[in-house]
VODODREN-36128 format. One record per residue (C-alpha): residue in three letters; z, x, y. Coordinates in pm, whole numbers, plus 32768, in hexadecimal, padded with zeros to 4 digits. Each point is the difference from the previous one (the first is absolute). Last residue first. Example, Ala and Ser with C-alpha at 12.3 -4.5 7.8 and 13.67 -1.06 7.14 Angstrom:
REM VODODREN-36128
ser82CA85577F96/ala80427F777EA8/
//
This chain:
REM VODODREN-36128
unk8CBA83E185BD/unk802E7EBA8087/unk7FD17EC17F11/unk7EDD7F26801C/unk80537EAD7FAA/unk7FF67F617EDF/unk80BA7ED08004/unk7FBE7F997EA0/unk7F387F037F0D/unk80417EEB8129/unk7F8380F88103/unk7EC480397F93/unk7FEA7EA47F97/unk7FA27F218149/unk7EEC80B88055/unk7F978014815A/unk7E908021803F/unk7F80812E80DC/unk7FA07FF1815E/unk7EA77FA88091/unk7F717F487EDB/unk7ED27FF27F54/unk7FD77F317EC4/unk7F5080A87EDC/unk7EB27F1E7FCF/unk7FB280147EA4/unk7EF8802A7EFE/unk80A781247F85/unk7EF180F0802D/unk7F5A7F7A8131/unk817F7FE4806F/unk7FE8819E7FE0/unk7E8B80468065/unk80BC7F39816E/unk80FB80DA7FE2/unk7F0281577FEF/unk7F367F698121/unk817B801380C6/unk805881167FD7/unk7F9780C98141/unk80A87F1380A8/unk8154802B7F61/unk80A77F587EEE/unk811F7FE27F8E/unk805F7F5E7EA3/unk81037F457FE4/unk805B7F817E58/unk81037F3A7FC5/unk80AE7FB27ECC/unk805C7EAC7F2E/unk808180207EAD/unk7F657F927E91/unk806A81647F3E/unk7F3F80A4816A/unk7F8D7FAC8142/unk7FE2813D803C/unk7F73814B7FB4/unk7EB67F467FCB/unk7FDE80218150/unk7F8B815A7FFB/unk7F107FCF7EAD/unk7F277EB980B6/unk800C80CD8128/unk7F6681427F65/unk7F467F2C7F0C/unk7F3E7F438160/unk7F7881548079/unk808080E88116/unk81697FD9803E/unk804B7FB48165/unk811781168042/unk814E7F9A8040/unk800A7EF37EE8/unk81577F6C7FBB/unk80907F9B7EF1/unk81507F227FF1/unk80F47F827F0D/unk7FCB80EC7F0F/unk812D7F8E7F1C/unk7F8680557EBC/unk7F1F81457FC0/unk7ECC80177F44/unk7F18814D8086/unk7ECC7FC77F50/unk7F8080DD812E/unk80CA808C8115/unk7FA181897FE8/unk7EA27F778030/unk80157EF58106/unk80D580F3811C/unk81727FC97FFB/unk81237FA580F4/unk80F07FB87F56/unk81197F3F8096/unk81737F778011/unk8063812F7F32/unk81407FE57EE2/unk7F697ED37FBC/unk802080557E7B/unk7EA07FD07FF2/unk7FC380CB8114/unk80EA811A7F9F/unk7F6E80067EB1/unk7EAC80208064/unk8039811F80FB/unk809280B37EED/unk7EF37FE77F0F/unk7EFB80498118/unk8091813B8029/unk803980307E6A/unk7E697FE07FF7/unk7FA480E380EB/unk7FBB7F948173/unk7EE2804080D1/unk7F437EB57F83/unk80D47F3980DF/unk815A7F3E8013/unk80DA8028810F/unk818F7F84805E/unk80B57F2280EB/unk81377F888060/unk7FC27FBF8171/unk80E580A580FB/unk7EC07FFF80F8/unk7FC781937FC3/unk7FB27F787ECD/unk7F167F198023/unk7F22814680C8/unk802180AB7EA8/unk7FB27F1B7F31/unk7ECC7FD0812B/unk7FB5816A7FDB/unk800580167E66/unk7F2F7ED37FB4/unk7ED280478144/unk7FF2815D7F77/unk7FCE7F347E6B/unk7EE07F4F8084/unk7FEF7E87800D/unk811F7F898062/unk81047EE77F39/unk811B7FB9806C/unk80D67F4E7ED0/unk81327F2F8063/unk81267FDF7F47/unk814D7F1D8084/unk7F187FA68138/unk80AE7FC9814D/unk7F0B7F4380A0/unk802E801A8170/unk8054818D7FBF/unk7F1980697F24/unk7ECA7F1280D2/unk808E80DA812A/unk7FDC81407F76/unk7E9E7FB27F9E/unk7F807F83815E/unk808D8125809F/unk7F4C80B77F21/unk7E8C7F7C8024/unk801F7FEF8173/unk7F1481008052/unk7F127F617EE3/unk80017EA880D5/unk80627F0B7F49/unk7F8F7ED47F29/unk81227F8B7EF4/unk7F767F747EBD/unk80C77F277F1C/unk7FED7F807E8A/unk81517F357F83/unk800080837E98/unk804A7F007EFF/unk7EAE7F877F9E/unk7F4D81338021/unk804580EA7EDB/unk806F7EB97F84/unk7E977FC97F84/unk7FEB811E7F41/unk7ECD7FCA7F5A/unk7FBF7FE37E8F/unk7F1381057F6A/unk7EAA7F7C7F6C/unk7F4D81067F0D/unk7ED27F617F7A/unk7F3B81037EE7/unk7EB37FE58037/unk7EDF7FD17EE2/unk7EFA80A080B6/unk801C7FF58177/unk7E887F9880C0/unk7F817EA87FED/unk814A7F5F7F73/unk80CC80B6813E/unk7F1F7FA480E9/unk80107E8C7FC3/unk8186802D7FD5/unk7FF0807D8190/unk7F0E7EF4803D/unk80DB7ED97F7A/unk8163807F80E6/unk80F181077F44/unk80F1802C80E9/unk80B3815E805F/unk7ED680C47F81/unk7FD181527F27/unk7EBF803A7F26/unk802181527F52/unk7E9480667F74/unk7FB080E67EC6/unk7E7580458018/unk7F26805C7EE8/unk7EF07F5A806B/unk800F8103810D/unk800E7F7A817E/unk7EE47F6080DF/unk802D7E927FAA/unk815180248080/unk7FA9804D8151/unk7F357EEE8038/unk81307F217F46/unk80F580A48120/unk7F0E7F9F810A/unk7FC27EA77F68/unk818E7FE68021/unk801280848166/unk80167EC680DE/unk8173802D809A/unk809B7EF57F2A/unk7F6180837EB0/unk805981708086/unk817D7F508050/unk7FE97F797E7B/unk7FB081507F8B/unk80EE8089806E/unk7FD981727F65/unk7E9D801B7EF9/unk803A81277F75/unk7ED480D07F47/unk7FFC81007EEB/unk7EA180877F7D/unk7F6D805B8106/unk7E9D80C87FA2/unk7F527F03807F/unk80B47FC28160/unk7EFA810580A1/unk8080802B81BC/unk7F2380AC80C8/unk7EC17F747FAC/unk80137F3C816E/unk7FDD7E9C7F39/unk816A80917F33/unk808380758153/unk7FE87EA880B6/unk806F7F607EAC/unk815880CF8022/unk801B7F95813D/unk7FF37E8E7FF6/unk80C5801D7EB3/unk814E808280A4/unk8067814D7F5B/unk809181077F25/unk7F54810E7F8D/unk806880B07EA5/unk7F5981547F47/unk7F8C8071814D/unk7E7E80628033/unk800C811680F0/unk7EE97F6980AB/unk80AB7EDC7FF0/unk80CE80B68148/unk7F10805F80CC/unk7F6B7E957FC2/unk81497FA28093/unk7FF380D78125/unk7EB67F248050/unk80A87EDA7FFA/unk8124803D80F2/unk81087F1B7FA9/unk802B7EAF8080/unk7F947F467EB3/unk803F80B77EB5/unk7FF6810A7EDA/unk8124808A7FC7/unk7FD781567F0F/unk80E680697ED8/unk7FD781897F4A/unk80E6803B7EFF/unk80A0811C7FA8/unk810A7F1A7F1F/unk8134803F80FE/unk7EF07FF58131/unk7F6D7EC77F79/unk81767F5A8005/unk802E801A814B/unk7EA97FCF8058/unk801F7EA87F4B/unk81477F8280BB/unk7F3780418152/unk7ECF7F7A7FA9/unk80967E947F8F/unk809A7FFA8146/unk7E9B806580A9/unk7F547EF37F13/unk810D7EEF806F/unk7FB4803C81A3/unk7E9F80157FA4/unk7FFE7EAB7F88/unk7FA37F257ED4/unk802581497EDD/unk7F09809F7F0B/unk808F81377F2A/unk7EDF809B7F57/unk804681297EF9/unk7EF580C77F58/unk7F5180DF8129/unk7F6A811F7F53/unk80538168806A/unk80DA805F7EB7/unk819F7FF4800D/unk7FF47EF47F08/unk80B17EA48040/unk81187F607F1D/unk8122807080B0/unk7F7F7F51811E/unk7FF37ED97F43/unk812C7FC77F78/unk80A380418135/unk7F437F4D80FA/unk80197EBB7F78/unk81407FAA7FF1/unk804880FC8140/unk7F5B7ED980D1/unk80A17F027F1A/unk8159806E8083/unk80987E378014/unk7FD5802A8195/unk7EF37F3A800A/unk7FC97EE37F06/unk7FBD80257EA3/unk7ED97F677F1F/unk7F5981397F62/unk7EC57FB87F4F/unk7FBC812B7F14/unk7ED080967F47/unk806C80DB7F03/unk8005818F8015/unk813B80697F09/unk80B580C2816C/unk7FAB7E7880B4/unk80E27F7D7EC9/unk80FC80BB8005/unk800B803C8162/unk7FF97E6C8052/unk812E7F607F56/unk810F811F8071/unk7F7C80018153/unk7FFF7EAD8048/unk818D7FD87F80/unk8019811480E9/unk804081797F7B/unk812880B7803E/unk7FF5815880AA/unk7F7F7FBB8176/unk80C980EC8101/unk7F1080AC8060/unk801F81357F7F/unk80217F367EA6/unk7EA17F888020/unk7F5E819D8027/unk80EB805A7ED8/unk7F7A7EE27F5D/unk7EA98078807F/unk8047816D7F6D/unk80897F507EC4/unk7ED07F4F7F85/unk800C7E927FC2/unk80317F867EB0/unk80F67EC78052/unk8130807A7F70/unk7FCF810D8117/unk7FE47F088120/unk81467F4F7F4F/unk7FF87ED07F3E/unk81357EDC8000/
//
C-alpha cells in the first residue's frame, strides 16, 4: 500500500492530511492520483465513501498556477455536494496558495459576482448557477483546462446533462476531464465518448459488507435529552466496544468527561492530541481496557479495530461519506454490528440527505435495539472508579 508521499503529494499537503488523521490513501486515491497528475482523462466508477473527493482534488489543485485565471472547474449535481467539496478544497488550496470559490444556488448572486472579480483559480459549482454567471459574463470558461464532473449519474437524474455539455463546449480544447459516477448509464457513456479523449477507466469495488452487516437505527429525541438517552443506550446495550462520534472536539472532550462521571470506562480521541497520546488511547481501546471511545471524525479516519460492536452518532454527520465512514467501524470481518444515530429536530434534514445517499430509509425506533452479541463476547459492564 502506498503513502501520499510515494504518490508525489507535496510535503505541506501531506502534513495537512496527517493533522486530519489521513495517512494512508484509499484504493481509489492510489489509482487516480498518479493518472490525474499525468493529465489523463479519467472515468472513475466509485460509490460514495471511497475517498474520491481527495482523489481528484489533490493532483489537480497541485497543478494549478497562482495567476489571475480560472483554470479548474468542479461540477456537482447539488449545492450540498458542491459545498462539501468546497470545504475540503479550501483547506488544500490554502496550503497550495490557490484561491477557490463555491458557486451554487441559495447564495446572493451579487456577492458571487464580487468574488468572481478576484478570478479564483478553482471554481466549484452547480450547473444552473454556473451557466447563469456565464450568460451574465461574470464567469469565463475559455481558459479552464481541468474539469471534474462529480456524480454524473445524479446530474443525469436531475436533468443537468445538457447544461454540463454546454459548459464543456466553452472550455479550453486542451482540457483534462475527470468524470466520476457510481453507475454508468448509456447517456453518461455518450457524454464521455464525445468529450473525453481515450479515458482511463478506474472501477472501485464497493464494500457492500459495510451496510449489510450493520443494523442501522435512528432515535429521534429532543436536544435537551440527548445525553440522558446516550447513557440509557450504553447501560441497556452494554457494548463490548463502542465508538461515539461527535462533530466537534469540544463536544468530544465534554462528553468523555460526563461519561466518566457516570462511571463508564471512556477516553477521547481528537485532533488536539499528540501522536503519542493518540497511540496510547488506541492501544487501551484495542485491548478493551476502555469500553468507550469518544472521537471526532477527523481523528478516527482509517481506524480498523476488531470487536467494535456499536457505533453511536451523537451528532448527525454532515454528509453521506462521513456517515458511511462512521458505521464502517463496526460490522467488520463478517461480524454483525449496530449503528445508532441520535437525531434532534434540527438535524432531520441531514438525516434525509444521508438516507438518499445510501438509498435506504433507516429504521426509526423509540428505544435502541438489543444486541445479544455484545454480552456474549464479554460481560463488559461500566466499572466504578
